[in-house]
C-alpha positions in Angstrom: 0.1 0.0 0.2 2.6 2.6 1.1 4.4 1.8 -2.3 1.6 2.4 -4.5 1.1 5.8 -2.6 4.5 6.7 -3.1 4.0 5.9 -6.7 0.7 8.2 -6.9 2.4 11.2 -5.2 5.4 10.7 -7.9 2.9 10.4 -10.7 0.8 13.6 -9.4 4.1 15.3 -8.9 5.3 14.8 -12.5 2.0 15.8 -13.6 2.2 19.1 -11.9 5.7 20.0 -12.8 5.5 22.7 -15.6 9.5 21.1 -16.5 8.3 17.9 -17.4 5.6 19.4 -19.2 8.0 21.6 -21.3 10.4 18.9 -22.0 7.7 16.9 -24.0 7.0 20.4 -25.9 10.5 21.2 -26.5 11.3 17.4 -27.3 13.9 16.9 -24.3 14.1 13.6 -23.3 14.2 14.6 -19.3 13.4 17.9 -17.3 16.9 17.7 -16.2 17.8 19.6 -19.3 16.2 22.5 -18.0 18.8 22.3 -15.1 22.0 22.9 -17.6 19.9 25.3 -19.6 19.9 27.5 -16.9 23.6 27.0 -15.7 24.7 27.9 -19.3 22.1 31.2 -19.0 24.0 32.1 -16.0 27.5 31.0 -16.9 27.7 31.5 -20.6 29.3 28.2 -21.2 28.2 26.6 -24.4 29.0 28.3 -27.5 29.6 26.9 -31.7 32.0 24.3 -32.0 32.9 22.6 -28.7 34.0 19.6 -27.6 32.1 17.7 -25.0 32.2 14.8 -22.5 28.6 13.9 -20.8 29.4 11.6 -18.2 26.1 9.7 -16.6 24.2 10.9 -19.7 21.2 9.0 -19.8 18.6 9.3 -20.7 20.1 12.1 -23.1 18.4 15.5 -22.3 22.1 17.0 -21.2 23.8 15.7 -24.4 20.3 17.1 -26.5 21.1 20.5 -25.3 24.7 20.4 -25.4 24.8 19.2 -29.3 22.1 22.1 -29.8 24.2 24.2 -28.0 27.7 23.7 -29.1 26.3 23.1 -33.0 29.5 21.5 -34.9 31.5 20.5 -31.8 32.3 16.9 -31.0 30.1 15.4 -28.1 30.7 12.0 -26.1 28.0 10.7 -23.8 28.6 8.0 -21.3 26.3 6.0 -19.3 25.7 2.3 -17.8 22.5 2.4 -19.7 22.3 1.9 -23.3 20.9 5.2 -24.6 18.9 6.1 -28.1 21.5 7.8 -30.5 21.7 11.9 -30.4 22.8 13.1 -33.7 26.4 11.9 -34.9 27.7 11.6 -31.0 29.7 9.2 -29.8 28.1 7.0 -27.2 29.8 4.8 -24.8 27.9 2.3 -22.4 29.9 1.9 -19.6 30.6 2.1 -15.9 32.2 5.3 -16.0 34.7 4.5 -12.8 36.1 1.5 -14.1 39.5 2.1 -16.1 38.5 0.6 -19.3 35.8 2.8 -19.7 38.0 5.8 -19.0 40.4 4.5 -21.6 37.7 4.3 -24.2 36.4 8.0 -23.7 40.1 8.7 -24.1 40.6 6.9 -27.5 37.7 9.1 -28.7 39.0 12.6 -27.7 41.1 14.3 -30.4 42.8 17.0 -28.2 41.9 18.8 -25.1 38.3 19.0 -24.4 36.0 22.3 -23.8 33.7 21.2 -21.4 33.1 18.2 -19.4 29.9 17.6 -17.4 28.4 15.2 -15.1 25.2 14.6 -13.8 26.0 11.0 -12.3 24.2 10.5 -9.0 24.0 7.2 -7.0 20.3 5.7 -6.4 19.2 8.3 -3.3 18.5 6.2 -0.2 16.9 9.5 1.4 19.7 9.5 4.2 21.2 13.4 3.3 24.8 12.2 4.6 25.1 8.5 2.9 23.6 10.4 -0.3 26.0 13.3 -0.3 29.0 11.0 0.4 28.1 8.5 -2.6 27.2 11.0 -5.0 30.0 13.2 -3.9 32.9 10.4 -4.8 31.5 10.1 -8.0 31.9 13.9 -8.4 35.5 14.0 -7.2 36.0 10.7 -9.8 34.8 12.9 -12.6 36.7 15.9 -11.5 40.1 14.0 -11.1 39.5 12.5 -14.7 38.5 16.1 -15.9 41.9 17.9 -15.2 43.9 16.2 -17.2 41.8 16.3 -20.5 40.4 19.7 -20.4 41.6 22.8 -21.9 43.0 25.5 -19.9 39.6 27.5 -20.1 37.2 24.6 -20.4 34.3 24.3 -18.3 33.6 21.3 -15.2 30.2 21.2 -14.4 29.2 18.4 -11.8 26.1 17.7 -9.6 26.7 17.5 -5.8 24.5 17.0 -3.0 24.6 19.0 -0.1 26.2 17.4 3.1 29.1 16.2 4.6 31.2 16.1 1.3 30.2 19.6 0.0 32.9 21.6 1.5 35.5 18.9 0.7 34.7 18.5 -3.0 34.4 22.7 -3.5 38.0 22.6 -1.6 38.9 19.8 -4.2 37.8 22.0 -7.0 40.1 24.7 -6.1 43.0 22.7 -5.9 42.3 22.1 -9.6 40.7 25.2 -10.8 41.0 28.9 -10.7 37.4 29.8 -10.5 34.9 27.5 -8.9 31.2 28.4 -8.2 28.1 26.3 -6.8 24.7 27.1 -8.2 21.3 25.6 -7.7 18.9 26.3 -10.6 15.3 27.1 -10.1 14.4 23.7 -12.0 15.9 21.8 -9.3 13.0 20.6 -7.3 12.9 22.6 -3.8 13.1 19.4 -2.3 16.2 18.5 -3.6 19.6 18.4 -2.1 20.9 19.0 -5.3 23.0 21.5 -6.5 25.4 21.9 -9.2 29.6 22.8 -8.9 30.8 25.0 -11.9 34.6 24.9 -12.1 36.7 27.3 -14.8 40.2 27.5 -15.6 42.8 24.8 -14.9 45.7 25.7 -12.7 
């Protein structure tokens, strides 16, 4: 009974959610596209001809926006799940935290990359500190991977959860990048603990 009630609440919330409705109108695969759109509007990241790596890409709404905004650029999307093709992007199915997946990504890169972004998160438990720690580890892994592959003026964008590891991740970002900002888009649900870290200019 309880599970049915939760499912029903989720369905009702989805129906009321303007971003869910808007994503259908705009042709995005998920409402999360609007988080990246807001990040881009604030930080002016995407322009024509950029090379982009999207980690934890499924179902692909961030990749859809990046491909549209970066126009003739190159896009590599990675996820554990198989995704429907997106334009002429390179898609890699695999676990990003495994070395063989990271090697596969590197094989598909020509030179340094303009934008590396990650919307990776573990399945949430509802326990704030556990969710923060586990998703924080994914963010750190992506950041560590990004720092050697990015152009000096490139951008790193990643989901983080507010909680015990928040300050540690910001400090880690400042070790590798000259500019580190944290931003919570309006399209991020009010009850969600997520924010996004936006890092720029490799040290």
